N, C-alpha and C positions, 0 to 999 in steps of 0.2 A: 741169615747170620744169628748166632748165638748171642743173647744180650747177656751183659755181665750183671751178675746177681749183685744186689746192694741191699744189706739188712739193716733196719734201724731197731735198736733195741729201746724198750720203754718199759717204766714201770705199768702195771696193769690197771692203776686207777682211771677212772674215766676223764679226768682232767689232763693226767700225763698222756692218755693215748689222744686226747684232742689236740695237745701241743705237739706230740710227734707226728701227728698226721698233717701240721702245718709244714713240716719239713719234707715230709713224704709226697705232699700235693705239691710243692716247688720242684722237686726232683722229677716227679711225674710229668709236669708241665714243659720243663727246662731241658730234661736230660733223658729223652725218650730211649737213648741206647742202654739205659739201665733198667733192670728188672727189680723194681723197689718191693719191699716186704716189710711187714710190722712184727718183731718179735716182742711179745709182752711178758713180764714176769713179776712176781710178788717179791718185795724186797723184805728183809728183817724189819726195817721200820714200818712196814705196812703191816706187819703180823703183830707185833707188840703193842697194844693199843693202851694198855691199862696204866702205864707210867709215862711220865715227861720225858722228853728226849735226852736231857741232860742225865737222867738217872739210868739210861741204857746205852749210851755210847755216843750220842750226839749224830752229826750229820753223815757220818759214812755208812750209817745203816740204811739208807737209801740208794747207795750207788754200788755196794759191794758185790751184788749179784750182775749187776750191768757191767761193772769192770770186769768181772770173770767171763762173761760172754764175749766181751771184745778182744780179750786176751785169747781165749780158747778159738777165736775167729768164728765164732757162732754167729757174731753181729759185726758190722763195719762202723757202726756210728752210734752213740748214746745220746738222746735228748733229755737234759735235765732242767728242772727249774734252777736257775743260777743259783738262788739262795739256798737249796739244799746241798750244793755241792761243797764237799770240804775245801778248806782254803790252801790245803797242800794237794796238789794233784800229782798223780804218778808220773814220772818221767816218760814212762813207755805208753801213757795214755794222755797226750796233751789235748788242751782246748784247741779245736780248730776253728772257732768261730762264735757269734753271738747273734741272736734274733734282733729285730728292732725292739725298743722297750714298749710294752704295754704300759696302762697306768700303774705308776710304781706305789700309789697311796694305799694305806689300810682303810677299811671301812666298817661300819657298824650295821650289823644285820639285826632286826627285830623279829620276834615270832609273827608269824603269818596274822595280818589284820591288827597287830598292835601298833599304836601311833607313838608311844614313848617307852623308855627301859623302865621294867619293872625291878625295882631296887630291892625287893623282898628276895629276890633270886639273884645268884651269882652271874658275873658276865664271864662268858666263855672264851678263854684265849690259850694258845699253845703256846706261848712264849713269855718268858720273863721279860724280854724287850718291850713288849706290848704293855705287860700288866704294870711295870714300872711307870710308863708315861700316861696310861690311862688313869693312875690313882691322881695325877694332878689334875685331870679333867673331871674325874667323878670321884671326889674324895668320900662320898657315902657309899661307894659299891665295894662289893668283896669279889674276887676273882677266884676262878676254879679252871684247872685244865681241862681242855677239850681236845681229844685226838681223834683220828679218823680221817677218811676223804671228805670232800666237799658236801657229798649228799648225806653222810652220816652225821655231820655237824649239824647241817640244816634241819635233818630229822629230829635231833636231840633238842634243837633249840624250839621247833614245832610242838614237840611233846610236852613242853612245859619245863624242862630240865633247868633251863637258863633264862634270864631277863632279856640277854642279848648275846651276840657272839661278834668278835672282831675277826675280820678275814683280809686277805690281800685282794684288792680291787680285780688285780689281773686275772686271778683265778675265776672269780665270780664272772666277770666279763667274759673270758673264752668259753666259760660253760653255757653263755647265753642266759645268765639269771641276773643281769643288771638290776631288773625290776625290784629285787630284793633288797638293794642297798637302800638304808634309810639315812645315812651320812657319811660324807666323805671327810677324812682328817688330813689335814694340809700335813706337808711333810714336816713343818715347824710344830704343829701339835704332836704327831706321832712319826719320828723319823722311822723310816722303813729299814728292813733287813738289807744288808748290802746284796745288791743284784736283784732285788725284787721287780719282778716284771719282765725280766731278761730271760731268754732260754739259751742254756749253754749247750754247745755242739761238741762233744768229745769224741776224739778218734784213736787210730794207733800210730804211734812213731813211725816216720818213713813211708806213709802213706799219701797218695795224692787226694786231696779234697778240693781241688781247684773248681769242682762242678758246684761247690756251695757259695761261690764268690758272690753271686747276685742276691743271695739269701741274707748274706752276713751285713751287719750295720756297724760301720766303724764308730760312729757316736756311742753305741751301747758297749761296744768293746772297749773303749776309753773310759767311760763311766765305771764300768765293771772293774777294769784294772784299779781305778783309783780307790774304790769301796772296798775290794778284796785287800788291797795292800794296808788301808787302814785296819781292817780286822785282824789280819795275818800278824801285823806288828804287835797288836794287843793280845794275840794268842786267843782270839774268841771262836768258840765253837758254836755249833747250832742254837745253843741255849743261852749262851753268855748274852747279856743285855748289852751288848755292843752295836751300835747301828750305824750306817753311813748311806748318804746319798749324794750323787753327783748331778750337777745341772752344767750343760755345755751351750754356750753362746758364742758361735764362731769357733776361734781357735781356743778361747778361754774356758777354764773348768773351775766351778766353784763346788767345794765339796763340804758337806755338814756332817759333822761327826758327834756321836754321843759315846762316851766312855763311862763306864759303872765300875766301880770297886767294891767287891761283894763284902770284903771283911770290913769295910767302914759304912757301908751304905750310901757312899757319897757317888754322884755322878756329875758330869760336866758335859756341857755341849759347846761346840765351837764351829768355826767355818775357816777354810783357806781357799784363796784362788790363785791359779797360775796357768801355765801354757797346758793344752790338753797334750802335747808331747811329753810332759812331765807327770803324766798321770799317776804312776806308781810312787814316784818321789814325794809328790804332794799327799798322797794318802799316809804314808810313812810320817811326813813331817807333822800333819795335823795330829796323828796319834800320838807322837811324841809330847806335842805341844800339851795335849789335854791329859795325858799321864802325870807329866810334871805339874800342871794346874791343880789337879786332883790331890796329888802328894802335898802341894803347897798348902791347901785347905785344911787337911787334918794338921800339919804342923803348925799353923796359925790357929788351931782350936775351933776352926769354924766348922 
């Protein structure tokens, strides 16, 4: 009997491949009727490394090529880091599931052998969201953009270009590099990017993805729905310093959000709790509240 071919599209970075292999491994174990294969490709976002993402077009640069492979039927599923996925997803290429969430926190990584941050050198971070919040924790620090895959960033750090770098715990752990972590930042200290630690599975409209049911995680799906609704309402791209993180306890969801207004440099954090079944509405409601609070701050001259 001929097996049905099922091709998973992935960015070609080592981390993206490790993440895609998590889905591949699940299908190989649970769906022996499928002949699974990995198709890797370099995306525009992987090629342009000398500028910040907001200067070259944001999140979409990491998915364009993968979207095209899905549309051209060269692949059947794309695996993304949820935080890299644009807030607006094409109707023909819907999200068909999320993985269980890995550690959502941001972490501090020091050069090999160092015990503390050398503030004579910059802290490397790829996002305004991180540098905005890090300034509160390390007022004496200066920050510089660092792009490239995980190994490239670690190499630049160990070569002495930076006093420290800040990364997502999820990627560091998935790459087996947990020993490099010097400090975990609580989500209250540095609010993570929406979707951080979650893998997004994107498919083609009208196709059957029921074979992924056992891989999918309903808690992560509800958390991602709330976080993404918050960012979408505020129109935040990859580089906007807007952040959201949902915690789920039973059927309750608590969303933490950060809204930053670039014109005034004012930012506001807040939380909202409600039913998990209202995830998107909660995200929008918190976004609306924080935007109004921020507008109120500079009306009052604060």
